[in-house]
TORPA-4810 file (N, C-alpha, C, O; in nm, 3 decimals):
<nodes>
NODE_1_-3.462_3.759_10.986_-3.345_3.866_11.033_-3.210_3.845_11.049_-3.177_3.743_11.110_M
NODE_2_-3.119_3.923_11.005_-3.016_3.875_11.068_-2.990_3.936_11.226_-3.069_3.987_11.306_S
NODE_3_-2.863_3.911_11.232_-2.827_3.988_11.374_-2.851_4.116_11.389_-2.952_4.158_11.446_W
NODE_4_-2.761_4.187_11.341_-2.782_4.335_11.300_-2.915_4.381_11.292_-2.963_4.458_11.376_P
NODE_5_-2.982_4.334_11.188_-3.129_4.338_11.170_-3.199_4.344_11.296_-3.264_4.441_11.333_E
NODE_6_-3.186_4.258_11.350_-3.249_4.223_11.509_-3.213_4.325_11.616_-3.291_4.376_11.696_K
NODE_7_-3.095_4.345_11.606_-3.071_4.472_11.725_-3.119_4.576_11.670_-3.137_4.665_11.752_I
NODE_8_-3.155_4.610_11.534_-3.211_4.746_11.497_-3.320_4.751_11.547_-3.359_4.843_11.618_L
NODE_9_-3.397_4.629_11.508_-3.581_4.580_11.513_-3.569_4.676_11.650_-3.592_4.797_11.655_W
NODE_10_-3.521_4.580_11.771_-3.524_4.620_11.917_-3.566_4.747_11.938_-3.639_4.773_12.034_K
NODE_11_-3.519_4.851_11.838_-3.526_5.005_11.884_-3.608_5.082_11.775_-3.584_5.200_11.750_H
NODE_12_-3.681_5.028_11.728_-3.764_5.047_11.599_-3.931_4.992_11.635_-4.030_5.059_11.606_L
NODE_13_-3.935_4.860_11.701_-4.047_4.813_11.695_-4.143_4.883_11.803_-4.128_4.978_11.880_C
NODE_14_-4.245_4.798_11.776_-4.360_4.897_11.887_-4.369_5.066_11.906_-4.405_5.126_12.008_S
NODE_15_-4.331_5.119_11.790_-4.319_5.255_11.760_-4.237_5.348_11.894_-4.265_5.456_11.945_K
NODE_16_-4.158_5.278_11.911_-4.045_5.320_12.015_-3.980_5.455_12.017_-3.942_5.517_12.116_K
NODE_17_-3.973_5.500_11.853_-3.917_5.602_11.821_-4.016_5.726_11.767_-3.989_5.829_11.705_L
NODE_18_-4.132_5.676_11.815_-4.278_5.763_11.789_-4.338_5.746_11.670_-4.450_5.796_11.659_G
NODE_19_-4.282_5.673_11.554_-4.353_5.612_11.476_-4.385_5.487_11.446_-4.356_5.417_11.543_V
NODE_20_-4.433_5.419_11.355_-4.430_5.296_11.346_-4.337_5.256_11.218_-4.342_5.320_11.113_W
NODE_21_-4.261_5.157_11.238_-4.227_5.094_11.173_-4.234_4.933_11.096_-4.317_4.856_11.145_F
NODE_22_-4.179_4.901_11.020_-4.257_4.772_10.973_-4.150_4.686_10.885_-4.115_4.728_10.774_Y
NODE_23_-4.106_4.578_10.933_-3.976_4.511_10.900_-4.004_4.412_10.741_-4.107_4.346_10.729_S
NODE_24_-3.938_4.415_10.673_-3.976_4.292_10.526_-4.058_4.352_10.471_-4.151_4.282_10.432_Q
NODE_25_-4.066_4.471_10.447_-4.199_4.542_10.343_-4.124_4.547_10.194_-4.013_4.579_10.151_S
NODE_26_-4.262_4.490_10.137_-4.249_4.527_10.001_-4.292_4.672_9.904_-4.409_4.708_9.895_L
NODE_27_-4.194_4.735_9.846_-4.200_4.864_9.814_-4.196_4.891_9.690_-4.089_4.938_9.652_L
NODE_28_-4.296_4.873_9.594_-4.241_4.924_9.453_-4.162_4.792_9.381_-4.076_4.807_9.295_Y
NODE_29_-4.190_4.714_9.411_-4.121_4.565_9.357_-4.004_4.485_9.452_-3.951_4.374_9.440_G
NODE_30_-3.989_4.609_9.564_-3.847_4.603_9.617_-3.876_4.529_9.793_-3.976_4.553_9.861_Y
NODE_31_-3.785_4.458_9.827_-3.825_4.453_9.971_-3.701_4.521_10.051_-3.584_4.488_10.032_I
NODE_32_-3.748_4.632_10.152_-3.654_4.648_10.226_-3.689_4.640_10.393_-3.794_4.633_10.457_V
NODE_33_-3.546_4.647_10.430_-3.532_4.576_10.568_-3.687_4.652_10.653_-3.787_4.602_10.704_D
NODE_34_-3.649_4.763_10.637_-3.753_4.824_10.759_-3.817_4.990_10.663_-3.757_5.062_10.583_F
NODE_35_-3.927_4.997_10.706_-4.006_5.099_10.633_-4.101_5.158_10.705_-4.200_5.093_10.738_W
NODE_36_-4.081_5.319_10.747_-4.184_5.389_10.821_-4.284_5.466_10.714_-4.244_5.548_10.631_C
NODE_37_-4.402_5.430_10.729_-4.507_5.495_10.610_-4.496_5.668_10.633_-4.491_5.755_10.546_P
NODE_38_-4.493_5.686_10.812_-4.511_5.811_10.837_-4.411_5.916_10.819_-4.436_6.033_10.848_K
NODE_39_-4.277_5.868_10.763_-4.172_5.947_10.738_-4.118_5.922_10.602_-4.013_5.971_10.559_A
NODE_40_-4.204_5.833_10.531_-4.155_5.789_10.407_-3.997_5.739_10.402_-3.922_5.784_10.314_W
NODE_41_-3.966_5.677_10.467_-3.832_5.642_10.478_-3.805_5.503_10.496_-3.889_5.445_10.564_L
NODE_42_-3.700_5.423_10.447_-3.680_5.303_10.442_-3.529_5.284_10.512_-3.435_5.363_10.500_A
NODE_43_-3.528_5.166_10.584_-3.372_5.151_10.628_-3.348_5.015_10.579_-3.425_4.920_10.558_L
NODE_44_-3.188_5.035_10.563_-3.138_4.920_10.522_-3.013_4.880_10.610_-2.930_4.964_10.647_E
NODE_45_-3.008_4.787_10.632_-2.847_4.713_10.718_-2.805_4.656_10.606_-2.891_4.597_10.541_V
NODE_46_-2.671_4.658_10.555_-2.607_4.605_10.444_-2.500_4.498_10.530_-2.466_4.532_10.643_D
NODE_47_-2.450_4.376_10.475_-2.407_4.282_10.516_-2.311_4.287_10.418_-2.316_4.364_10.322_G
NODE_48_-2.195_4.183_10.443_-2.107_4.156_10.339_-2.138_4.125_10.226_-2.053_4.130_10.137_K
NODE_49_-2.271_4.083_10.198_-2.331_4.063_10.054_-2.347_4.147_9.991_-2.335_4.131_9.869_H
NODE_50_-2.381_4.276_10.043_-2.397_4.387_9.945_-2.310_4.451_9.866_-2.321_4.529_9.772_H
NODE_51_-2.195_4.388_9.941_-2.059_4.447_9.851_-2.090_4.412_9.671_-2.060_4.476_9.571_L
NODE_52_-2.149_4.307_9.685_-2.158_4.210_9.538_-2.283_4.293_9.467_-2.303_4.272_9.347_N
NODE_53_-2.359_4.377_9.531_-2.500_4.407_9.433_-2.494_4.564_9.447_-2.600_4.621_9.420_Q
NODE_54_-2.376_4.650_9.488_-2.383_4.732_9.501_-2.478_4.845_9.366_-2.550_4.940_9.398_V
NODE_55_-2.456_4.808_9.246_-2.548_4.826_9.161_-2.691_4.829_9.171_-2.777_4.912_9.142_G
NODE_56_-2.693_4.707_9.225_-2.833_4.693_9.231_-2.895_4.781_9.335_-3.011_4.815_9.312_Y
NODE_57_-2.841_4.825_9.444_-2.882_4.882_9.557_-2.886_4.994_9.532_-2.981_5.057_9.579_D
NODE_58_-2.783_5.066_9.445_-2.797_5.188_9.341_-2.924_5.224_9.295_-2.981_5.331_9.317_K
NODE_59_-2.976_5.108_9.213_-3.079_5.119_9.121_-3.220_5.113_9.223_-3.318_5.180_9.190_K
NODE_60_-3.222_5.065_9.291_-3.316_5.025_9.409_-3.354_5.164_9.502_-3.463_5.205_9.539_R
NODE_61_-3.241_5.208_9.518_-3.256_5.335_9.623_-3.297_5.472_9.515_-3.371_5.565_9.547_D
NODE_62_-3.227_5.454_9.380_-3.292_5.543_9.268_-3.481_5.540_9.241_-3.560_5.635_9.240_A
NODE_63_-3.500_5.430_9.226_-3.648_5.421_9.205_-3.724_5.446_9.332_-3.831_5.504_9.318_V
NODE_64_-3.695_5.420_9.425_-3.757_5.443_9.598_-3.759_5.607_9.572_-3.872_5.650_9.550_L
NODE_65_-3.657_5.702_9.570_-3.614_5.816_9.592_-3.744_5.864_9.477_-3.822_5.946_9.526_K
NODE_66_-3.769_5.829_9.354_-3.848_5.884_9.250_-3.951_5.878_9.290_-4.022_5.973_9.259_K
NODE_67_-4.012_5.767_9.377_-4.144_5.765_9.468_-4.141_5.869_9.578_-4.246_5.909_9.630_K
NODE_68_-4.018_5.914_9.613_-4.063_6.049_9.756_-4.003_5.954_9.867_-3.983_6.012_9.974_G
NODE_69_-3.971_5.827_9.865_-3.910_5.753_9.936_-3.745_5.738_10.007_-3.676_5.645_9.967_I
NODE_70_-3.692_5.827_10.105_-3.573_5.836_10.160_-3.551_5.707_10.195_-3.641_5.635_10.239_E
NODE_71_-3.396_5.656_10.174_-3.305_5.569_10.212_-3.216_5.566_10.291_-3.107_5.604_10.249_T
NODE_72_-3.224_5.526_10.412_-3.050_5.535_10.484_-3.037_5.406_10.493_-3.122_5.329_10.536_M
NODE_73_-2.900_5.370_10.442_-2.799_5.271_10.469_-2.742_5.261_10.605_-2.730_5.361_10.675_R
NODE_74_-2.708_5.142_10.645_-2.620_5.152_10.731_-2.535_5.009_10.758_-2.604_4.908_10.772_F
NODE_75_-2.427_4.998_10.764_-2.342_4.846_10.760_-2.379_4.793_10.870_-2.411_4.865_10.964_T
NODE_76_-2.382_4.638_10.879_-2.402_4.568_10.977_-2.298_4.596_11.071_-2.314_4.556_11.187_A
NODE_77_-2.200_4.653_11.042_-2.092_4.674_11.146_-2.136_4.790_11.223_-2.120_4.789_11.346_S
NODE_78_-2.185_4.883_11.170_-2.221_5.022_11.237_-2.336_4.964_11.338_-2.334_5.009_11.452_Q
NODE_79_-2.420_4.884_11.310_-2.508_4.868_11.398_-2.479_4.761_11.495_-2.541_4.755_11.602_V
NODE_80_-2.399_4.687_11.466_-2.316_4.593_11.572_-2.244_4.657_11.703_-2.264_4.633_11.822_N
NODE_81_-2.155_4.744_11.641_-2.065_4.847_11.724_-2.147_4.960_11.786_-2.109_4.965_11.903_T
NODE_82_-2.233_5.046_11.767_-2.286_5.154_11.775_-2.431_5.170_11.753_-2.469_5.255_11.673_N
NODE_83_-2.519_5.091_11.820_-2.640_5.070_11.779_-2.708_5.254_11.793_-2.770_5.322_11.712_P
NODE_84_-2.667_5.279_11.910_-2.725_5.419_11.984_-2.685_5.536_11.889_-2.746_5.643_11.899_A
NODE_85_-2.597_5.524_11.807_-2.559_5.605_11.704_-2.636_5.604_11.552_-2.658_5.691_11.468_A
NODE_86_-2.661_5.474_11.563_-2.751_5.465_11.409_-2.880_5.512_11.463_-2.948_5.587_11.394_V
NODE_87_-2.922_5.474_11.584_-3.054_5.505_11.618_-3.117_5.681_11.633_-3.227_5.733_11.614_V
NODE_88_-2.969_5.737_11.683_-2.986_5.885_11.686_-2.992_5.970_11.538_-3.035_6.083_11.513_A
NODE_89_-2.936_5.878_11.458_-2.935_5.942_11.284_-3.080_5.902_11.253_-3.138_5.991_11.190_L
NODE_90_-3.147_5.808_11.276_-3.258_5.776_11.217_-3.349_5.875_11.317_-3.447_5.914_11.254_I
NODE_91_-3.346_5.908_11.405_-3.423_5.964_11.499_-3.413_6.147_11.408_-3.511_6.210_11.372_K
NODE_92_-3.321_6.174_11.399_-3.253_6.299_11.338_-3.352_6.287_11.186_-3.430_6.378_11.160_G
NODE_93_-3.341_6.188_11.110_-3.405_6.191_10.982_-3.553_6.192_11.013_-3.623_6.271_10.950_K
NODE_94_-3.599_6.127_11.086_-3.767_6.117_11.097_-3.829_6.244_11.118_-3.942_6.270_11.076_I
NODE_95_-3.742_6.339_11.194_-3.789_6.455_11.268_-3.768_6.585_11.101_-3.808_6.700_11.081_K
NODE_96_-3.689_6.488_11.017_-3.684_6.593_10.881_-3.789_6.559_10.777_-3.847_6.642_10.709_R
NODE_97_-3.805_6.433_10.771_-3.917_6.339_10.670_-4.058_6.372_10.692_-4.130_6.390_10.593_C
NODE_98_-4.127_6.387_10.868_-4.216_6.375_10.872_-4.322_6.438_10.771_-4.291_6.556_10.751_I
NODE_99_-4.412_6.409_10.716_-4.520_6.443_10.629_-4.660_6.495_10.712_-4.715_6.410_10.782_R
NODE_100_-4.703_6.595_10.709_-4.821_6.632_10.751_-4.930_6.540_10.690_-5.049_6.559_10.718_S
</nodes>
């Protein structure tokens, strides 16, 4: 895990947001940074290398969306400088995405 991923994982692990998250999960042929099956939510922390793979990321997000999986993307800088704001956005999305 990258440093920003480790920062975010501290807020996601052990059901700290009320749902289970898994790190480095394989979904339909793609590895996502974090996966919450209860909310059908994938999280990505994009470092500088993602600037060179924008097309790939868009394709992956589209494939996952067709399968019903929402992807939230955050830059490494966002996670490093304001993890509380990132976690607040994730909490809001979880509330909207939970499937019964």
